[in-house]
N, C-alpha and C positions, 0 to 999 in steps of 0.2 A: 514545518519550516525545514528547508534542506540545509543542514550544517555540515554535511559530509561531502567528500570528493569535490572540494571547491578549488583546490590548487591545480598546478600544472603537472604535478606528479600524482601517482596513484594514491598516495596517502592523503588523508583528510587534512584540510587546512586548520580546522578548529577541533578541539576535543569535545566530548559530549557534555561537559559541565557548562551550560549556558544559564546565566542569571539575568532575567529581564526586570528592569526597574522603570516604572513610569514616575517621573518626578513632577510634583505639582507646586513648584516654587515659581515666582514671577519670571526669573531669568530662564527657566527651563520648562515652563508650562506647556503641556501637550507633547513633550518629547519623551520617548521611551528609549532607554539605554539597554542594549543587550551586551552584557559583560561576558566575554569569552576568553579562553586561554588558547592563544594561537600556537600552532605547532612549528611555524617558521615565521620570520619577520622580514628577512632580507629577500626580496623578490626579484627575479630576473625579468627584465623588460622583454616582451615578445620580439622575436627576431625581425618581424616585418615592420617594427616601429622605426620612424625616422628620427627618433630622439638621440642626441649625442651622449647618452649614458646607458649603462647596462643594468644597473641595480637601483631598486627603490625600497623605501621603508614607509609603510602606511599604517599608523597606529589606529586609525578609525576607518570605518566604511559607512557611507551615508554622510550627509553634511547639513547642519542646521543653517548654514549660510543661504540655503534655498535659492541659489541662482537658477533661474528658469532654464538657462541654456547649458547647464553643466553636462559635459560629455560623459561623466562618470555615472550618470543615472542608470544606464543599462546594467551596470554591475550589480545593482540591487536585485535584479530579477534572478540572478544566480542563487540568491538566498530565499527565493519565493517571497520577496518583499516588493511592494509597489514602487515603481520608478518615478512616480509623481510626488504626491504628498508624503508617501512612505519614505522616500529617499531623504526628505527634509526633516522627518520627525522620528524615524526608526534608526538609531545610531548604534552601530556595532563598535564596541570598545575592546581592543586587545589589551586587557589589563596587565598582562605579563610582558608587554613589548620591551620595556627597558632591560629587564633581566635576560630576556631571550636574545636581544641584540648583543648584549655584552658577551653572552655565550657564543653566539655565531661569529662575532668579530675575533674571538680568541681561538676559534677552530683552526687547525693547521691548514685546512684547505682554503681558508679565506686569504686573499692576496692583497687586501687593502685597496680595492677599487673604489672609485667615486660612488657615493650613495646620494640619490636625489630624493627629496621629501616635498610633499605638497603637489605632486604631479598627478595624483588621482583625486583625492579630496583634501581639504585644507587641514593640516595638522594643528593649526591654531584657531580652529572653529570653537564655538562656545563650549563644547564638551571638554576641551582641554582645560578650561577654567575649573571644572569639577574634578577631573581625573589627574591632571598634572603629569602626563606621561613624557612630555618633551624634555624637562630637565634631566630625567634619567637617561633618555636617549642621547641628548647632547653630551652628557657626562661620559657615557660609554664611547662615543665617537672621539671626544677630546682625549680620553685616557689611552685610546689606541691610535691617536694621531691619524684618524681616518678622514680623508677629504669628503666633503659633503656640500650640498646646496639645499636651499629652502625657497619655495615659492609660496606666497601667502597673501591673503587679503586681511589677515587678522592683526589687530594691534597688540594682542597678547604676547607677541614675540618680544616686545620690549621688556617683559618680565625676565626674560632669559638673556638680557644684554651682557651680563658679566660672563656667563658661560660661553656666549658667542665670542667675546673678546679672548677668553682663555683658549678656545679652540683655534681661533685665527692665529694665535701665537705659535701653534705647533703643527698646523696643517693648512691646507688650502680650502677655504670656505667661500661661499657666495650666497648672497641673498637677493631675491627679486620680489618686489611687491606688485601685485596686479591692480592696475588702475586703467580702465578702458575709456572712461569719460568722466565729466564733471557734473553733468545734468542731474540735479537732485531729484526731479520728478521721475526720470528714467531709473535712477538708482533705487528709489523706494519701491518700484514695482518689479524690476527685473532682478535685483539683488537684495531682497528685503531683509535677510538676516545678517548682512555684512556691515562693518563700520562704514561710515560715509567716506567718499573718495578723499576729502580733505584730511580726514584722520589717517588714512593710509599714507598720504603724502607726508604727514608729520612723522610717521614711522621711518620713511626714507630719510628725512631731515635728521632725525635723532640718531639713526644708525651711522649715517655718514659723519656726523659730528663726533661720534665716538670711535672713529677710525675703522669702521666696517663698511667697505664698499658695497653699494646697493644700487641695483638697476631697477627699472620699471618695465614690466611686461604690460604693454598697452593693449589689454585684452578684456573682453572682446570689443573690437570696433563693430558696432551693430549697424548694418545697412539701413539707410533711410531714417534712422533715429539718432545715431551718434557719429555720422560720417561727414557732416558738412564741413567745408573748409574752415568755417569759424569755430566749430566744435573741436576739430583736430588741432587748430592753432592754440585754442585756450588750454587744452589738455597738455600739449607738449610744453607750452610756456610754464604751466604749473609744475610739471615734472622737472623742468630745468631749474626753476626757483627752489625746488625742494632739494637740489643738489645731487640728483641721480647721475650716476656715471654713464648710463646708457638707457636707451628706450627702444623696445622691440615691439612693433605692432603685430597684432594677430586678429585677423578677421573672423567673425563669428562662424563656427561650423556646427552643423546640426546632425549628429549621429542618431541612430535608432535609440529610442528611450528618451533622449533629450529632444529630438525633433518633435515628437508628438506633444510633449509637455510645453515646449516653446510655442508651437503653432496654436495650441489652445489658449495660451496667454496672449498671443498676438491677436487672435480672433476676438478676445474680450476687450483688450485695451486699444488696439489699432486695427480694426477689421478692414479698413481700406487698403492696408498693406499686404493682406493675405495673398491676393493674386500676384503681387510683385515678388513675394518670397517663393511662391510656388514655381514661378518662372526662374528666379535666380538659382534656386536649389533643386531644379528639376533633374539634374544629372547626378545628384548624390549629396554627400554631407558638406561639401566645400563650395564656397562661392567661386564663380568663374575666375580663371587665372588672371584675366585682364583686370578684373576688379581688385583682386588681391595685390597685384603689382601697382595699380594706381594708388591704393591706400598706402602701401609700403613706401612708395616713392615720395608721396606727400609728407609722410611722417619723417622720413629721413631728411628731406629738405628743410623742414621746420626744425628738426633737431640740430642740424648744422647751423641754422640761423640763430638759434638760442644757445649755441655753444656746447651741445652734447653730441657725441658721436653716435651714429646708428650702430646697433649691435648686430653681429652675425648670430646664427643659431647658437644658443647656450652662452654667449659671451657675457650677458648680464649676470649670469650665475657662475661665471668662471668655470664652465664645464669643459671637458676635453673636446677637441674638435671632432667632427664626423670622420670616420676612417678613410673615406675616399673624397678628397677635396675636389671641387669643380675645377675644370681646366681654366687656365688664365685667359681672359678675354683678349681678342686681337683688336686691331684698329678698326676692323669692320664689324665687330660684335661688342657693343658696349655692355658692361656688366648689368645684370638684372638685380633689382633690389631683392632682399631676402624675405621670405614669408615663413615664419616659424610654424611648425605643426606639432600639436601635442599628441599624447598617447591616444 
């Protein structure tokens, strides 16, 4: 297993002391945890990324949520781990993440920039219930009044409600919950390790009721399975009823690592759709622009109908805007709806 030279700098990301534990309890059956001591925890986002933030914190690698479309699957190959079932069951745990973050936030070179969490794998996946890294991470961010955002499908975030309120009192924070659809049959097969969509919407409702603004990343919108007008309407209506401050649609994208795993799933569950996906994604990881714009426009229109404003990139998580804003539209060029792109 390659644990060296995994970072963007010449130094190794992890030290040599790796402890692997396979846990045979009902909630973790079949999952192996690789406990490591990370050498850094605040990571710079690659310059080519279109995300409106520069720094991330990821206390875990791999994710027991087991979403078949997860774009982060490719990162497991850097550790000589399988990007399919291995990504779902071989979880790297950076056990020193809270202490390391506190040290890095206190460093003179750190300038208090926004830190995004949950942009690679979910920091509130099931492993967090065992290791409890997020309270220490949130405490460090609160104590340094450092702005941050969290994107999650996990209901465990409600455990940290008090810490989130305390942090919100001293710095700018933002929470987004990912809910791409309501279809329970689709959820059970495509996101088998996640809480049900209605439970995630309850997280939105609870956070909002406690004074923490919360948006919904409507992701992914899955072509031919979750994109009918009726499905989009039902999801946006539920998002509005949960009290979300914004909704941002994101069409399914299939990067290497995720593409192979998703297409295998599609061939098993919906073989008649394989040719349509091969055509739609023939040019790369992203659906055609016309399709992305159509979905985004539909969602924005529904959001306006139900009284929630469409979010621009990052708005749902109160992130800083991209450095180069698009030019204002003229009378001859109506504004295009926005399609968010993840790392």
